[in-house]
All heavy atoms as TSV, in Angstrom:
chain	resi	resn	atom	element	x	y	z
A	1	GLU	N	N	143.651	86.212	68.672
A	1	GLU	CA	C	144.387	85.402	69.604
A	1	GLU	C	C	143.498	84.309	70.201
A	1	GLU	O	O	143.935	83.197	70.378
A	1	GLU	CB	C	144.968	86.283	70.708
A	1	GLU	CG	C	145.850	85.501	71.634
A	1	GLU	CD	C	146.522	86.390	72.650
A	1	GLU	OE1	O	146.961	87.492	72.313
A	1	GLU	OE2	O	146.568	85.964	73.795
A	2	ILE	N	N	142.251	84.650	70.516
A	2	ILE	CA	C	141.336	83.648	71.060
A	2	ILE	C	C	141.098	82.534	70.053
A	2	ILE	O	O	141.137	81.349	70.397
A	2	ILE	CB	C	139.999	84.286	71.502
A	2	ILE	CG1	C	140.216	85.171	72.725
A	2	ILE	CG2	C	138.960	83.221	71.810
A	2	ILE	CD1	C	138.983	85.925	73.178
A	3	GLN	N	N	140.862	82.908	68.801
A	3	GLN	CA	C	140.612	81.890	67.781
A	3	GLN	C	C	141.812	80.962	67.624
A	3	GLN	O	O	141.653	79.746	67.523
A	3	GLN	CB	C	140.265	82.535	66.446
A	3	GLN	CG	C	139.933	81.504	65.385
A	3	GLN	CD	C	139.446	82.114	64.085
A	3	GLN	OE1	O	139.130	83.287	64.025
A	3	GLN	NE2	N	139.392	81.302	63.057
A	4	SER	N	N	143.007	81.506	67.622
A	4	SER	CA	C	144.217	80.685	67.515
A	4	SER	C	C	144.322	79.717	68.684
A	4	SER	O	O	144.641	78.533	68.496
A	4	SER	CB	C	145.464	81.565	67.473
A	4	SER	OG	O	145.461	82.368	66.336
A	5	PHE	N	N	144.047	80.218	69.900
A	5	PHE	CA	C	144.082	79.364	71.083
A	5	PHE	C	C	143.080	78.223	70.950
A	5	PHE	O	O	143.409	77.059	71.204
A	5	PHE	CB	C	143.789	80.190	72.343
A	5	PHE	CG	C	143.723	79.363	73.597
A	5	PHE	CD1	C	144.880	78.936	74.226
A	5	PHE	CD2	C	142.497	79.007	74.140
A	5	PHE	CE1	C	144.818	78.166	75.384
A	5	PHE	CE2	C	142.421	78.247	75.293
A	5	PHE	CZ	C	143.588	77.822	75.916
A	6	LEU	N	N	141.854	78.548	70.531
A	6	LEU	CA	C	140.825	77.520	70.374
A	6	LEU	C	C	141.220	76.493	69.322
A	6	LEU	O	O	141.028	75.288	69.514
A	6	LEU	CB	C	139.484	78.160	70.012
A	6	LEU	CG	C	138.818	78.963	71.127
A	6	LEU	CD1	C	137.616	79.734	70.576
A	6	LEU	CD2	C	138.401	78.063	72.278
A	7	GLU	N	N	141.781	76.948	68.207
A	7	GLU	CA	C	142.197	76.028	67.151
A	7	GLU	C	C	143.317	75.113	67.629
A	7	GLU	O	O	143.343	73.932	67.287
A	7	GLU	CB	C	142.632	76.814	65.914
A	7	GLU	CG	C	141.469	77.462	65.190
A	7	GLU	CD	C	141.890	78.387	64.059
A	7	GLU	OE1	O	143.113	78.610	63.879
A	7	GLU	OE2	O	140.997	78.894	63.359
A	8	GLU	N	N	144.240	75.639	68.423
A	8	GLU	CA	C	145.355	74.839	68.931
A	8	GLU	C	C	144.902	73.831	69.978
A	8	GLU	O	O	145.399	72.712	70.030
A	8	GLU	CB	C	146.425	75.747	69.544
A	8	GLU	CG	C	147.159	76.580	68.525
A	8	GLU	CD	C	148.058	77.633	69.166
A	8	GLU	OE1	O	148.286	77.569	70.401
A	8	GLU	OE2	O	148.515	78.514	68.428
A	9	GLU	N	N	143.961	74.220	70.823
A	9	GLU	CA	C	143.559	73.388	71.955
A	9	GLU	C	C	142.394	72.443	71.654
A	9	GLU	O	O	142.181	71.482	72.385
A	9	GLU	CB	C	143.192	74.277	73.150
A	9	GLU	CG	C	144.341	75.107	73.672
A	9	GLU	CD	C	145.444	74.264	74.276
A	9	GLU	OE1	O	145.137	73.277	74.976
A	9	GLU	OE2	O	146.626	74.593	74.042
A	10	TYR	N	N	141.642	72.716	70.595
A	10	TYR	CA	C	140.460	71.906	70.289
A	10	TYR	C	C	140.856	70.490	69.886
A	10	TYR	O	O	141.844	70.258	69.202
A	10	TYR	CB	C	139.641	72.532	69.164
A	10	TYR	CG	C	138.441	71.691	68.807
A	10	TYR	CD1	C	137.302	71.707	69.591
A	10	TYR	CD2	C	138.471	70.833	67.708
A	10	TYR	CE1	C	136.214	70.910	69.290
A	10	TYR	CE2	C	137.389	70.025	67.403
A	10	TYR	CZ	C	136.270	70.074	68.198
A	10	TYR	OH	O	135.212	69.271	67.900
A	11	ASP	N	N	140.052	69.541	70.324
A	11	ASP	CA	C	140.237	68.142	69.972
A	11	ASP	C	C	138.849	67.543	69.774
A	11	ASP	O	O	137.936	67.832	70.555
A	11	ASP	CB	C	140.988	67.429	71.103
A	11	ASP	CG	C	141.311	66.000	70.761
A	11	ASP	OD1	O	140.367	65.169	70.724
A	11	ASP	OD2	O	142.490	65.690	70.522
A	12	ASP	N	N	138.695	66.699	68.763
A	12	ASP	CA	C	137.392	66.088	68.477
A	12	ASP	C	C	136.850	65.266	69.640
A	12	ASP	O	O	135.643	65.031	69.718
A	12	ASP	CB	C	137.473	65.193	67.237
A	12	ASP	CG	C	137.567	65.977	65.953
A	12	ASP	OD1	O	137.192	67.177	65.946
A	12	ASP	OD2	O	138.019	65.412	64.941
A	13	SER	N	N	137.718	64.832	70.536
A	13	SER	CA	C	137.279	63.977	71.633
A	13	SER	C	C	136.832	64.770	72.866
A	13	SER	O	O	136.473	64.174	73.881
A	13	SER	CB	C	138.400	63.016	72.028
A	13	SER	OG	O	139.508	63.729	72.547
A	14	LEU	N	N	136.814	66.111	72.794
A	14	LEU	CA	C	136.382	66.917	73.943
A	14	LEU	C	C	134.925	66.619	74.293
A	14	LEU	O	O	134.076	66.501	73.421
A	14	LEU	CB	C	136.494	68.415	73.642
A	14	LEU	CG	C	137.881	69.017	73.528
A	14	LEU	CD1	C	137.781	70.496	73.146
A	14	LEU	CD2	C	138.642	68.867	74.822
A	15	THR	N	N	134.668	66.512	75.585
A	15	THR	CA	C	133.288	66.388	76.051
A	15	THR	C	C	132.662	67.782	76.072
A	15	THR	O	O	133.363	68.790	75.909
A	15	THR	CB	C	133.241	65.804	77.471
A	15	THR	OG1	O	133.860	66.729	78.372
A	15	THR	CG2	C	133.929	64.446	77.544
A	16	LEU	N	N	131.372	67.859	76.329
A	16	LEU	CA	C	130.696	69.141	76.436
A	16	LEU	C	C	131.314	69.968	77.567
A	16	LEU	O	O	131.597	71.160	77.403
A	16	LEU	CB	C	129.192	68.938	76.677
A	16	LEU	CG	C	128.341	70.194	76.759
A	16	LEU	CD1	C	128.415	70.989	75.458
A	16	LEU	CD2	C	126.906	69.831	77.073
A	17	ASP	N	N	131.560	69.335	78.707
A	17	ASP	CA	C	132.180	70.032	79.830
A	17	ASP	C	C	133.587	70.520	79.468
A	17	ASP	O	O	133.979	71.627	79.840
A	17	ASP	CB	C	132.252	69.134	81.065
A	17	ASP	CG	C	130.887	68.883	81.694
A	17	ASP	OD1	O	129.956	69.687	81.445
A	17	ASP	OD2	O	130.748	67.889	82.429
A	18	ASP	N	N	134.346	69.691	78.758
A	18	ASP	CA	C	135.680	70.104	78.318
A	18	ASP	C	C	135.595	71.313	77.389
A	18	ASP	O	O	136.426	72.218	77.463
A	18	ASP	CB	C	136.393	68.966	77.575
A	18	ASP	CG	C	136.748	67.791	78.463
A	18	ASP	OD1	O	136.848	67.962	79.695
A	18	ASP	OD2	O	136.935	66.684	77.910
A	19	GLY	N	N	134.595	71.323	76.523
A	19	GLY	CA	C	134.414	72.445	75.603
A	19	GLY	C	C	134.076	73.731	76.331
A	19	GLY	O	O	134.579	74.806	75.977
A	20	VAL	N	N	133.244	73.639	77.366
A	20	VAL	CA	C	132.912	74.810	78.180
A	20	VAL	C	C	134.184	75.333	78.846
A	20	VAL	O	O	134.465	76.532	78.829
A	20	VAL	CB	C	131.831	74.465	79.233
A	20	VAL	CG1	C	131.707	75.565	80.273
A	20	VAL	CG2	C	130.496	74.215	78.556
A	21	GLU	N	N	134.963	74.436	79.418
A	21	GLU	CA	C	136.205	74.836	80.072
A	21	GLU	C	C	137.177	75.460	79.081
A	21	GLU	O	O	137.830	76.468	79.387
A	21	GLU	CB	C	136.840	73.640	80.776
A	21	GLU	CG	C	136.032	73.170	81.967
A	21	GLU	CD	C	136.579	71.913	82.611
A	21	GLU	OE1	O	137.661	71.432	82.198
A	21	GLU	OE2	O	135.929	71.417	83.539
A	22	LEU	N	N	137.290	74.893	77.893
A	22	LEU	CA	C	138.164	75.445	76.864
A	22	LEU	C	C	137.728	76.856	76.485
A	22	LEU	O	O	138.557	77.762	76.373
A	22	LEU	CB	C	138.167	74.538	75.622
A	22	LEU	CG	C	138.956	75.040	74.421
A	22	LEU	CD1	C	140.427	75.237	74.772
A	22	LEU	CD2	C	138.796	74.082	73.256
A	23	ALA	N	N	136.437	77.056	76.322
A	23	ALA	CA	C	135.927	78.392	75.971
A	23	ALA	C	C	136.248	79.410	77.062
A	23	ALA	O	O	136.689	80.525	76.766
A	23	ALA	CB	C	134.419	78.324	75.729
A	24	LEU	N	N	136.074	79.022	78.321
A	24	LEU	CA	C	136.360	79.941	79.418
A	24	LEU	C	C	137.853	80.221	79.538
A	24	LEU	O	O	138.259	81.356	79.818
A	24	LEU	CB	C	135.796	79.398	80.731
A	24	LEU	CG	C	134.272	79.349	80.800
A	24	LEU	CD1	C	133.820	78.671	82.084
A	24	LEU	CD2	C	133.669	80.741	80.680
A	25	ARG	N	N	138.678	79.198	79.303
A	25	ARG	CA	C	140.134	79.431	79.315
A	25	ARG	C	C	140.529	80.374	78.187
A	25	ARG	O	O	141.398	81.237	78.369
A	25	ARG	CB	C	140.890	78.108	79.191
A	25	ARG	CG	C	140.874	77.290	80.447
A	25	ARG	CD	C	141.911	76.171	80.479
A	25	ARG	NE	N	142.433	75.792	79.189
A	25	ARG	CZ	C	142.243	74.606	78.601
A	25	ARG	NH1	N	141.530	73.686	79.192
A	25	ARG	NH2	N	142.756	74.348	77.431
A	26	ALA	N	N	139.889	80.247	77.028
A	26	ALA	CA	C	140.194	81.140	75.894
A	26	ALA	C	C	139.819	82.576	76.236
A	26	ALA	O	O	140.587	83.503	75.954
A	26	ALA	CB	C	139.451	80.670	74.647
A	27	LEU	N	N	138.668	82.767	76.841
A	27	LEU	CA	C	138.248	84.113	77.236
A	27	LEU	C	C	139.169	84.691	78.304
A	27	LEU	O	O	139.452	85.888	78.312
A	27	LEU	CB	C	136.807	84.092	77.745
A	27	LEU	CG	C	135.735	83.840	76.696
A	27	LEU	CD1	C	134.385	83.649	77.359
A	27	LEU	CD2	C	135.689	84.973	75.682
A	28	GLN	N	N	139.629	83.854	79.207
A	28	GLN	CA	C	140.514	84.299	80.281
A	28	GLN	C	C	141.809	84.895	79.728
A	28	GLN	O	O	142.405	85.771	80.330
A	28	GLN	CB	C	140.828	83.142	81.227
A	28	GLN	CG	C	141.893	83.435	82.271
A	28	GLN	CD	C	141.549	84.566	83.207
A	28	GLN	OE1	O	140.389	84.869	83.416
A	28	GLN	NE2	N	142.557	85.194	83.773
A	29	ARG	N	N	142.226	84.450	78.573
A	29	ARG	CA	C	143.476	84.948	77.990
A	29	ARG	C	C	143.398	86.440	77.702
A	29	ARG	O	O	144.413	87.115	77.650
A	29	ARG	CB	C	143.806	84.168	76.725
A	29	ARG	CG	C	144.053	82.687	76.993
A	29	ARG	CD	C	144.208	81.879	75.730
A	29	ARG	NE	N	145.309	82.325	74.904
A	29	ARG	CZ	C	146.586	81.979	75.078
A	29	ARG	NH1	N	146.906	81.201	76.088
A	29	ARG	NH2	N	147.516	82.403	74.265
A	30	GLU	N	N	142.207	86.964	77.524
A	30	GLU	CA	C	142.035	88.382	77.212
A	30	GLU	C	C	141.926	89.247	78.465
A	30	GLU	O	O	142.428	90.342	78.518
A	30	GLU	CB	C	140.793	88.589	76.341
A	30	GLU	CG	C	140.944	88.010	74.947
A	30	GLU	CD	C	142.052	88.680	74.161
A	30	GLU	OE1	O	142.096	89.911	74.100
A	30	GLU	OE2	O	142.889	87.946	73.601
A	31	GLU	N	N	141.205	88.769	79.455
A	31	GLU	CA	C	141.005	89.540	80.694
A	31	GLU	C	C	140.419	88.624	81.750
A	31	GLU	O	O	139.992	87.516	81.464
A	31	GLU	CB	C	140.075	90.722	80.453
A	31	GLU	CG	C	138.708	90.332	79.931
A	31	GLU	CD	C	137.861	91.535	79.573
A	31	GLU	OE1	O	138.244	92.262	78.651
A	31	GLU	OE2	O	136.851	91.724	80.244
A	32	GLY	N	N	140.395	89.109	82.986
A	32	GLY	CA	C	139.832	88.325	84.072
A	32	GLY	C	C	138.348	88.060	83.844
A	32	GLY	O	O	137.656	88.831	83.194
A	33	LEU	N	N	137.889	86.943	84.369
A	33	LEU	CA	C	136.491	86.569	84.189
A	33	LEU	C	C	135.714	86.750	85.486
A	33	LEU	O	O	136.120	86.277	86.534
A	33	LEU	CB	C	136.384	85.111	83.744
A	33	LEU	CG	C	137.000	84.782	82.397
A	33	LEU	CD1	C	136.842	83.293	82.110
A	33	LEU	CD2	C	136.367	85.583	81.298
A	34	ASP	N	N	134.605	87.433	85.391
A	34	ASP	CA	C	133.694	87.640	86.511
A	34	ASP	C	C	132.393	86.924	86.155
A	34	ASP	O	O	131.744	87.280	85.174
A	34	ASP	CB	C	133.456	89.135	86.714
A	34	ASP	CG	C	132.510	89.439	87.849
A	34	ASP	OD1	O	131.926	88.506	88.432
A	34	ASP	OD2	O	132.354	90.635	88.151
A	35	PRO	N	N	131.997	85.907	86.929
A	35	PRO	CA	C	130.792	85.141	86.603
A	35	PRO	C	C	129.547	85.997	86.409
A	35	PRO	O	O	128.678	85.664	85.614
A	35	PRO	CB	C	130.622	84.206	87.797
A	35	PRO	CG	C	131.933	84.153	88.455
A	35	PRO	CD	C	132.644	85.431	88.141
A	36	ASP	N	N	129.468	87.116	87.124
A	36	ASP	CA	C	128.298	87.986	87.009
A	36	ASP	C	C	128.275	88.761	85.697
A	36	ASP	O	O	127.259	89.361	85.345
A	36	ASP	CB	C	128.240	88.961	88.184
A	36	ASP	CG	C	127.970	88.245	89.496
A	36	ASP	OD1	O	127.309	87.190	89.471
A	36	ASP	OD2	O	128.424	88.730	90.541
A	37	GLN	N	N	129.382	88.749	84.959
A	37	GLN	CA	C	129.472	89.459	83.690
A	37	GLN	C	C	129.427	88.514	82.490
A	37	GLN	O	O	129.612	88.951	81.362
A	37	GLN	CB	C	130.770	90.285	83.636
A	37	GLN	CG	C	130.880	91.315	84.738
A	37	GLN	CD	C	129.800	92.367	84.650
A	37	GLN	OE1	O	129.469	92.838	83.570
A	37	GLN	NE2	N	129.233	92.730	85.782
A	38	LEU	N	N	129.219	87.222	82.751
A	38	LEU	CA	C	129.219	86.222	81.683
A	38	LEU	C	C	127.836	85.609	81.490
A	38	LEU	O	O	127.075	85.468	82.444
A	38	LEU	CB	C	130.181	85.082	82.013
A	38	LEU	CG	C	131.661	85.386	82.021
A	38	LEU	CD1	C	132.434	84.162	82.494
A	38	LEU	CD2	C	132.137	85.802	80.644
A	39	SER	N	N	127.555	85.244	80.264
A	39	SER	CA	C	126.397	84.416	79.937
A	39	SER	C	C	126.944	83.171	79.258
A	39	SER	O	O	127.873	83.253	78.461
A	39	SER	CB	C	125.451	85.136	78.980
A	39	SER	OG	O	124.869	86.243	79.597
A	40	LEU	N	N	126.373	82.036	79.577
A	40	LEU	CA	C	126.863	80.772	79.041
A	40	LEU	C	C	125.683	79.834	78.836
A	40	LEU	O	O	124.845	79.674	79.728
A	40	LEU	CB	C	127.877	80.152	80.012
A	40	LEU	CG	C	128.434	78.786	79.674
A	40	LEU	CD1	C	129.242	78.827	78.378
A	40	LEU	CD2	C	129.297	78.284	80.817
A	41	ALA	N	N	125.623	79.244	77.666
A	41	ALA	CA	C	124.585	78.259	77.371
A	41	ALA	C	C	125.195	77.154	76.522
A	41	ALA	O	O	126.155	77.379	75.779
A	41	ALA	CB	C	123.418	78.898	76.637
A	42	THR	N	N	124.641	75.955	76.658
A	42	THR	CA	C	125.066	74.821	75.841
A	42	THR	C	C	123.837	74.176	75.219
A	42	THR	O	O	122.718	74.314	75.726
A	42	THR	CB	C	125.821	73.770	76.690
A	42	THR	OG1	O	124.974	73.328	77.759
A	42	THR	CG2	C	127.117	74.335	77.250
A	43	ILE	N	N	124.073	73.472	74.135
A	43	ILE	CA	C	123.023	72.675	73.491
A	43	ILE	C	C	123.581	71.271	73.321
A	43	ILE	O	O	124.636	71.084	72.719
A	43	ILE	CB	C	122.613	73.254	72.121
A	43	ILE	CG1	C	122.095	74.683	72.303
A	43	ILE	CG2	C	121.569	72.355	71.466
A	43	ILE	CD1	C	121.787	75.385	70.997
A	44	ASP	N	N	122.879	70.304	73.858
A	44	ASP	CA	C	123.304	68.917	73.829
A	44	ASP	C	C	122.183	68.085	73.204
A	44	ASP	O	O	121.003	68.332	73.478
A	44	ASP	CB	C	123.593	68.473	75.266
A	44	ASP	CG	C	124.051	67.050	75.358
A	44	ASP	OD1	O	123.178	66.153	75.417
A	44	ASP	OD2	O	125.264	66.812	75.375
A	45	ALA	N	N	122.542	67.112	72.397
A	45	ALA	CA	C	121.540	66.283	71.724
A	45	ALA	C	C	120.655	65.542	72.721
A	45	ALA	O	O	119.459	65.360	72.477
A	45	ALA	CB	C	122.224	65.284	70.793
A	46	ASP	N	N	121.218	65.138	73.853
A	46	ASP	CA	C	120.451	64.386	74.849
A	46	ASP	C	C	119.714	65.288	75.826
A	46	ASP	O	O	118.572	65.020	76.177
A	46	ASP	CB	C	121.374	63.444	75.630
A	46	ASP	CG	C	121.997	62.381	74.743
A	46	ASP	OD1	O	121.311	61.906	73.811
A	46	ASP	OD2	O	123.170	62.038	74.975
A	47	GLU	N	N	120.382	66.345	76.287
A	47	GLU	CA	C	119.812	67.184	77.328
A	47	GLU	C	C	119.224	68.492	76.813
A	47	GLU	O	O	118.609	69.234	77.574
A	47	GLU	CB	C	120.870	67.465	78.396
A	47	GLU	CG	C	121.330	66.191	79.077
A	47	GLU	CD	C	122.357	66.443	80.160
A	47	GLU	OE1	O	122.377	67.552	80.715
A	47	GLU	OE2	O	123.135	65.526	80.439
A	48	GLY	N	N	119.425	68.799	75.555
A	48	GLY	CA	C	118.865	70.014	74.982
A	48	GLY	C	C	119.606	71.271	75.408
A	48	GLY	O	O	120.785	71.247	75.712
A	49	TYR	N	N	118.862	72.367	75.466
A	49	TYR	CA	C	119.411	73.681	75.774
A	49	TYR	C	C	119.543	73.862	77.284
A	49	TYR	O	O	118.627	73.532	78.037
A	49	TYR	CB	C	118.489	74.763	75.208
A	49	TYR	CG	C	118.914	76.181	75.494
A	49	TYR	CD1	C	119.838	76.818	74.681
A	49	TYR	CD2	C	118.398	76.878	76.576
A	49	TYR	CE1	C	120.235	78.120	74.941
A	49	TYR	CE2	C	118.790	78.187	76.844
A	49	TYR	CZ	C	119.705	78.804	76.020
A	49	TYR	OH	O	120.100	80.083	76.274
A	50	HIS	N	N	120.684	74.396	77.709
A	50	HIS	CA	C	120.890	74.692	79.138
A	50	HIS	C	C	121.536	76.060	79.277
A	50	HIS	O	O	122.637	76.282	78.776
A	50	HIS	CB	C	121.769	73.636	79.802
A	50	HIS	CG	C	122.104	73.964	81.227
A	50	HIS	ND1	N	121.170	73.898	82.237
A	50	HIS	CD2	C	123.234	74.388	81.808
A	50	HIS	CE1	C	121.733	74.259	83.374
A	50	HIS	NE2	N	122.989	74.574	83.141
A	51	GLN	N	N	120.842	76.974	79.951
A	51	GLN	CA	C	121.380	78.299	80.271
A	51	GLN	C	C	121.995	78.206	81.667
A	51	GLN	O	O	121.308	77.875	82.625
A	51	GLN	CB	C	120.271	79.351	80.257
A	51	GLN	CG	C	120.732	80.735	80.653
A	51	GLN	CD	C	121.580	81.393	79.593
A	51	GLN	OE1	O	121.249	81.337	78.412
A	51	GLN	NE2	N	122.660	82.000	79.999
A	52	PHE	N	N	123.295	78.452	81.773
A	52	PHE	CA	C	123.987	78.385	83.051
A	52	PHE	C	C	123.603	79.579	83.917
A	52	PHE	O	O	123.536	80.709	83.441
A	52	PHE	CB	C	125.507	78.397	82.850
A	52	PHE	CG	C	126.078	77.094	82.375
A	52	PHE	CD1	C	125.791	76.602	81.112
A	52	PHE	CD2	C	126.917	76.361	83.189
A	52	PHE	CE1	C	126.320	75.407	80.662
A	52	PHE	CE2	C	127.459	75.162	82.763
A	52	PHE	CZ	C	127.161	74.682	81.496
A	53	SER	N	N	123.385	79.330	85.198
A	53	SER	CA	C	123.182	80.417	86.157
A	53	SER	C	C	124.548	81.018	86.477
A	53	SER	O	O	125.598	80.419	86.201
A	53	SER	CB	C	122.532	79.883	87.433
A	53	SER	OG	O	123.444	79.048	88.131
A	54	HIS	N	N	124.546	82.190	87.100
A	54	HIS	CA	C	125.818	82.799	87.499
A	54	HIS	C	C	126.549	81.901	88.502
A	54	HIS	O	O	127.782	81.828	88.486
A	54	HIS	CB	C	125.594	84.197	88.082
A	54	HIS	CG	C	125.121	85.186	87.060
A	54	HIS	ND1	N	125.913	85.603	86.012
A	54	HIS	CD2	C	123.951	85.821	86.901
A	54	HIS	CE1	C	125.241	86.458	85.265
A	54	HIS	NE2	N	124.035	86.609	85.781
A	55	GLU	N	N	125.790	81.201	89.338
A	55	GLU	CA	C	126.390	80.296	90.311
A	55	GLU	C	C	127.072	79.120	89.614
A	55	GLU	O	O	128.161	78.698	90.005
A	55	GLU	CB	C	125.338	79.783	91.303
A	55	GLU	CG	C	124.802	80.849	92.235
A	55	GLU	CD	C	123.722	81.726	91.582
A	55	GLU	OE1	O	123.120	81.325	90.565
A	55	GLU	OE2	O	123.498	82.837	92.094
A	56	GLU	N	N	126.419	78.580	88.584
A	56	GLU	CA	C	127.026	77.474	87.827
A	56	GLU	C	C	128.299	77.928	87.120
A	56	GLU	O	O	129.295	77.196	87.094
A	56	GLU	CB	C	126.037	76.918	86.803
A	56	GLU	CG	C	124.888	76.154	87.414
A	56	GLU	CD	C	123.854	75.757	86.383
A	56	GLU	OE1	O	123.375	76.643	85.633
A	56	GLU	OE2	O	123.538	74.560	86.324
A	57	ILE	N	N	128.266	79.131	86.555
A	57	ILE	CA	C	129.459	79.675	85.897
A	57	ILE	C	C	130.571	79.839	86.920
A	57	ILE	O	O	131.728	79.477	86.664
A	57	ILE	CB	C	129.151	81.004	85.185
A	57	ILE	CG1	C	128.160	80.784	84.038
A	57	ILE	CG2	C	130.435	81.653	84.664
A	57	ILE	CD1	C	127.617	82.065	83.426
A	58	ALA	N	N	130.241	80.356	88.095
A	58	ALA	CA	C	131.237	80.539	89.158
A	58	ALA	C	C	131.844	79.199	89.567
A	58	ALA	O	O	133.055	79.108	89.807
A	58	ALA	CB	C	130.613	81.233	90.361
A	59	ASP	N	N	131.018	78.147	89.626
A	59	ASP	CA	C	131.519	76.817	89.978
A	59	ASP	C	C	132.520	76.315	88.937
A	59	ASP	O	O	133.569	75.770	89.287
A	59	ASP	CB	C	130.374	75.814	90.105
A	59	ASP	CG	C	129.542	76.023	91.360
A	59	ASP	OD1	O	130.001	76.739	92.271
A	59	ASP	OD2	O	128.423	75.476	91.406
A	60	VAL	N	N	132.195	76.493	87.658
A	60	VAL	CA	C	133.110	76.060	86.594
A	60	VAL	C	C	134.409	76.862	86.674
A	60	VAL	O	O	135.504	76.296	86.628
A	60	VAL	CB	C	132.471	76.202	85.196
A	60	VAL	CG1	C	133.485	75.885	84.109
A	60	VAL	CG2	C	131.250	75.302	85.060
A	61	LEU	N	N	134.288	78.177	86.809
A	61	LEU	CA	C	135.481	79.016	86.907
A	61	LEU	C	C	136.305	78.672	88.141
A	61	LEU	O	O	137.535	78.646	88.083
A	61	LEU	CB	C	135.094	80.498	86.948
A	61	LEU	CG	C	134.546	81.087	85.659
A	61	LEU	CD1	C	134.065	82.508	85.900
A	61	LEU	CD2	C	135.597	81.059	84.563
A	62	GLY	N	N	135.633	78.392	89.247
A	62	GLY	CA	C	136.343	78.019	90.468
A	62	GLY	C	C	137.159	76.756	90.281
A	62	GLY	O	O	138.275	76.645	90.773
A	63	GLY	N	N	136.608	75.816	89.534
A	63	GLY	CA	C	137.327	74.586	89.245
A	63	GLY	C	C	138.531	74.805	88.352
A	63	GLY	O	O	139.496	74.058	88.403
A	64	LEU	N	N	138.484	75.853	87.552
A	64	LEU	CA	C	139.593	76.180	86.659
A	64	LEU	C	C	140.528	77.207	87.275
A	64	LEU	O	O	141.564	77.514	86.721
A	64	LEU	CB	C	139.056	76.746	85.336
A	64	LEU	CG	C	138.192	75.822	84.508
A	64	LEU	CD1	C	137.667	76.558	83.287
A	64	LEU	CD2	C	138.966	74.593	84.090
A	65	ASP	N	N	140.125	77.773	88.417
A	65	ASP	CA	C	140.892	78.824	89.097
A	65	ASP	C	C	141.107	80.027	88.180
A	65	ASP	O	O	142.191	80.566	88.077
A	65	ASP	CB	C	142.228	78.281	89.603
A	65	ASP	CG	C	142.840	79.189	90.649
A	65	ASP	OD1	O	142.077	79.877	91.361
A	65	ASP	OD2	O	144.073	79.223	90.750
A	66	LEU	N	N	140.035	80.437	87.466
A	66	LEU	CA	C	140.113	81.572	86.545
A	66	LEU	C	C	139.313	82.766	87.025
A	66	LEU	O	O	139.399	83.832	86.433
A	66	LEU	CB	C	139.565	81.170	85.163
A	66	LEU	CG	C	140.279	80.072	84.418
A	66	LEU	CD1	C	139.565	79.799	83.103
A	66	LEU	CD2	C	141.726	80.415	84.163
A	67	ALA	N	N	138.517	82.591	88.059
A	67	ALA	CA	C	137.623	83.664	88.489
A	67	ALA	C	C	138.407	84.846	89.040
A	67	ALA	O	O	139.470	84.684	89.622
A	67	ALA	CB	C	136.644	83.151	89.545
A	68	VAL	N	N	137.855	86.033	88.844
A	68	VAL	CA	C	138.441	87.241	89.388
A	68	VAL	C	C	138.098	87.314	90.866
A	68	VAL	O	O	136.951	87.121	91.249
A	68	VAL	CB	C	137.870	88.490	88.663
A	68	VAL	CG1	C	138.352	89.759	89.330
A	68	VAL	CG2	C	138.227	88.466	87.204
A	69	GLU	N	N	139.089	87.604	91.704
A	69	GLU	CA	C	138.827	87.752	93.129
A	69	GLU	C	C	138.201	89.109	93.371
A	69	GLU	O	O	138.546	90.089	92.728
A	69	GLU	CB	C	140.131	87.656	93.921
A	69	GLU	CG	C	140.740	86.277	93.897
A	69	GLU	CD	C	141.988	86.198	94.761
A	69	GLU	OE1	O	142.196	87.101	95.599
A	69	GLU	OE2	O	142.736	85.242	94.596
A	70	ASP	N	N	137.248	89.150	94.307
A	70	ASP	CA	C	136.663	90.429	94.693
A	70	ASP	C	C	137.741	91.288	95.318
A	70	ASP	O	O	138.535	90.810	96.134
A	70	ASP	CB	C	135.523	90.227	95.704
A	70	ASP	CG	C	134.288	89.620	95.058
A	70	ASP	OD1	O	134.164	89.722	93.821
A	70	ASP	OD2	O	133.458	89.066	95.800
A	71	GLU	N	N	137.765	92.572	94.959
A	71	GLU	CA	C	138.786	93.479	95.464
A	71	GLU	C	C	138.717	93.608	96.973
A	71	GLU	O	O	139.720	93.833	97.636
A	71	GLU	CB	C	138.653	94.839	94.801
A	71	GLU	CG	C	138.999	94.809	93.319
A	71	GLU	CD	C	138.819	96.169	92.656
A	71	GLU	OE1	O	138.679	97.166	93.362
A	71	GLU	OE2	O	138.826	96.199	91.423
A	72	GLY	N	N	137.535	93.473	97.555
A	72	GLY	CA	C	137.372	93.629	98.995
A	72	GLY	C	C	137.755	92.403	99.779
A	72	GLY	O	O	137.884	92.436	100.993
A	73	GLU	N	N	137.945	91.277	99.131
A	73	GLU	CA	C	138.267	90.040	99.826
A	73	GLU	C	C	139.769	89.905	99.999
A	73	GLU	O	O	140.549	90.286	99.149
A	73	GLU	CB	C	137.767	88.811	99.044
A	73	GLU	CG	C	136.262	88.703	99.037
A	73	GLU	CD	C	135.813	87.438	98.349
A	73	GLU	OE1	O	136.636	86.588	98.025
A	73	GLU	OE2	O	134.597	87.318	98.123
A	74	SER	N	N	140.138	89.314	101.116
A	74	SER	CA	C	141.537	89.090	101.401
A	74	SER	C	C	141.662	87.848	102.260
A	74	SER	O	O	140.816	87.577	103.103
A	74	SER	CB	C	142.132	90.305	102.112
A	74	SER	OG	O	143.461	90.020	102.508
A	75	ASP	N	N	142.739	87.105	102.068
A	75	ASP	CA	C	142.989	85.922	102.883
A	75	ASP	C	C	143.541	86.315	104.246
A	75	ASP	O	O	143.540	85.536	105.175
A	75	ASP	CB	C	143.984	84.979	102.185
A	75	ASP	CG	C	143.352	84.336	100.960
A	75	ASP	OD1	O	142.116	84.278	100.903
A	75	ASP	OD2	O	144.105	83.897	100.072
A	76	GLU	N	N	144.044	87.540	104.361
A	76	GLU	CA	C	144.628	87.994	105.595
A	76	GLU	C	C	143.557	88.605	106.486
A	76	GLU	O	O	142.663	89.273	106.032
A	76	GLU	CB	C	145.702	89.055	105.328
A	76	GLU	CG	C	146.839	88.534	104.484
A	76	GLU	CD	C	147.836	89.632	104.135
A	76	GLU	OE1	O	147.882	90.639	104.877
A	76	GLU	OE2	O	148.526	89.506	103.138
A	77	GLU	N	N	143.661	88.355	107.804
A	77	GLU	CA	C	142.713	88.957	108.747
A	77	GLU	C	C	143.442	89.679	109.820
A	77	GLU	O	O	144.447	89.416	110.257
A	77	GLU	CB	C	141.810	87.888	109.346
A	77	GLU	CG	C	140.858	87.363	108.304
A	77	GLU	CD	C	139.844	86.420	108.927
A	77	GLU	OE1	O	139.553	86.518	110.129
A	77	GLU	OE2	O	139.334	85.587	108.209
């Protein structure tokens, strides 16, 4: 299912950031994403290898609204 999603959504004009977002959206289709349980790295011709920190992963997920909410957190007080 993930491969089908990636094949349907992939476009040659995707930027590196778009590709990262696409990969995370594909993974989200299977289960919730917890930044502390993910590893993410990219390789770019200009910037080389980049290993994302858990904080960077959380920022990307937050922008996509895919992150799993902590069970102890609540908007109600």
